[in-house]
N, C-alpha and C positions, 0 to 999 in steps of 0.2 A: 124308275125307283120302285122298290117293294117296301112297304111300310106297315109294320105291325104296331098297333097302339093298344096296349092293355088287353091283348087277345087272350081269350079263355076258350078251352075246348073240353066239354064234359060229355061223355058218351051216355046213351040212354040208360045203361046199367048203373050210372052214377060215378063211373071211373073218370078221374080228372086227367086228361091227356096233356093239356097245356095250361100253365098258370101265369097270368099277367106278363105276357110276352111283349117286349118293346124292342123292335129292331128296325134299322133302316139299311137297305141294300141298294147300292148304286149300280147303274147300268155298267156291265163289263166286269164286275167283280167275279172272282173264283173263290167260292166258299165251301169249306168242308164242315159238315155237321157231325160231331162225334158224341158218344155217350154209350151207356150200357143198353142192352136190349130192353125195350119197354120204356126207355127214358122219355120218348116223345119225338125222336128224330123223324120218323116217317110221318107222323101226324103233322109236324111242322111243315114239311114240304108239300104234303097233300092238301093242306089248307090253302096253299097259294093258288092252285088251279081248281079249287072247289071240288076236289074228290071228297074232301071232308068239309062240312060246314062248321064255321066257328060258332061258339055259343054266345060270346060277348066280346065287346071291344070293336076295333076297326082294323080292317086289312085292305090296303089299296095296292094295286099293281099298275104302275104308269097312269095313275089318276083314276082307275076304275075301282069302284067300291065293290069288292068281291062278294061281300055278304048279301048285297041287295040286287044283284043281277039275276035274271030269270030266263028260262026257255032258250030262245035263239040267242039272246045276249050271252048266255053261258057258252054256247057252242062257238060263237064268234070270238069270245074272249080266249078260249082254249086254243084257238089257232095260233096265238102268239106265244104259247108256252109248250115246249116239248117235254115229254116224260119218258124216261128210260128206266126199265125195271131189271131186276136181277135175272128174271126168267126169260128175258128177250122178247117174248110175245110175238113170235114170228110164225108165218105159215110155212112149216118145214117142208112140205111137198111142192112148194112153189119156188121159182127161181129167186135169186137175190134181187134182180131188177124188179120183178113183180111185187116183191115185198116192199120195196121203196116206193113204187108207183102207187101202192094202196093209200099212201098218205094224201094223194091228190083226189081220191074218190069223192069226198064231200063237195069239191069244186066242180065236178063234172055235170054236164046236162043229163037229164034222165035217160036219154037213149044211149049215151056213152056208158052210163052205169050198167044198164041192162046187158049190153053186148061186150062190156069190158074193153072198150076202145079208148085209148089214151092219146091225147094230142101230142104232136112232136115236141112242143115246148115242155110238157111234163116229162117226157122221156129224156130230153137233154138235161133238165134240172135233176132228175134222178141219177143220171150218169155222173154229173158234176158232183153230186153229194157223195156218191161212192168213191170218186176220185179223191175227195177231201179226206176220206178216212183210209185211203190206201188199198182199197179192194176192188178197184174198177175191173181188174182181170177176172173177178168172180161173178160178174154181172149175170151170166147165163148159166151159173151153177145152181143146182138145187140147194136150198138151205140145209137140208139134213145131211149134206156131204161136207159141211163146214165144221171147223173146230168151234169150241165155245167162245173163244176170243173173237173169231171172225163173225160169229153170229151177233155178238154184242156190237160189233162195228157196223153190221147191217142195220141193227136197231138205231144206232146213232145216225147213220146216213138217212134212214127213213125220217127221223126227227128233223134233220137238217134240211130235207127237201121241202119242209113247210116254212122255212125261213123264220124260225122263232126268234123272239127277243130274249127269252129265258129258256134254259134247259134245266129241268129237275131230274136228278138221278137217284134212285132208291137202291142202294147197295149194288151198283152196277158191276163191281168186280169181285163180289163175294164168292162167286162160283168158279173163279178163274185161278190158275196157278200164278205164282209170283211174277214170273217173266211176262206172261200174257197180260196180267193186271197192269203192269207198268206200260205196256204198249197201248192199252186202251186209255189209260190215264194220260199218256202223251197226246193222244187224239183229242181228248177233252181240253187239255191245256192249249194246244195249238188252235183249236176252234175258238176257244175263249179269247185268245189274244188276236188272232187274225180277223175274226168276224165281230169282235166286241159283243159277244153274247154272254149274258150273265149265266154262270153255272153254279148250281147249288147241289152238292153231292152229300148224301147221307152215307157214311162209310165207317166200317168198324176197324179198318186197317189204319191205326194211328200214324204209322210211319209214312204211309202214302199221303195221308191228310197233311202232314207237316211238310212233306216234300213238294207237293203240287199246289196246295191252296195258298192264296195270298192272305186269307183270313179264316180263322177257325171259330166256330160257335160250339161251345160245349153245353150239353143239356143233361140235367139230372132231375129225375122225377118231375118232368114237365116244365122245369124252370131253367132259364139261361144262367149258368154259373160262370161262363167265360165267353167273352166276345172280344177278339183282338187279333193282331197279326200272328201268323203261324210261328214266326221266329221268337215270339215272346212266350210260347207255351213251354213252361218248365215242368219238372217232375211234380212240384207242388200243385200246379194247375191241374195236371192229370190226376193226381190223387183226389183233388176236389171233385173232378168230373166223375171219376169212377169209384169214389168212396161208397161203400155200402154201410147202411146204418147198422149199428151193433145189435139193434133189436130185430133186424130182418131175419126171418127163419126161426125165430124163437116162438 
């Protein structure tokens, strides 16, 4: 379970990113987070894996108090949480398989790290992860020869290879065309259901959020203004989430 209790996030310049967030997320949920740019969507998911520190309140992930862990505790904690970015974050001149294997580097002995020697178990795990996202046939292809959608699926396979309990995705399909975006979202949905991995996606495509997510969280100016089933999202709800103050820009 991921639990936010009165969570606040204020940046050093005084900007308030999150205000009094109270949420409970059960294992295996598929959640889409929607809202205007700058509303706090990315801040919310990046607090979960300690990419951002919360300022006040309590945030726990499967019993771990995220705010108070330090050093090696943070590194161990992050092993259970996968993170997918819009920009893929791949080594484009390396093969697909090598990119997925990189996820196992922290677990290798010092000499394996130096010489880049991966055990057979890591290779099997990487190949299984590629198979899970339907690109096993690209294992020995260089990443820079892949399409954007294929690269995002490599990033997802790399995350899966770490066997996470939670996957956080920050605008994972924003750079993809509509057809490819649906293919990638299909992968997220299947992984969520088949492996019981919690998936939280920050997404600006409202139609995809409503189609794929079981639950939608709407954020406006750092506050949760909607939290409920995707089928209950009406036009009035969307107006509330995306409403701009009349005073803005004046």
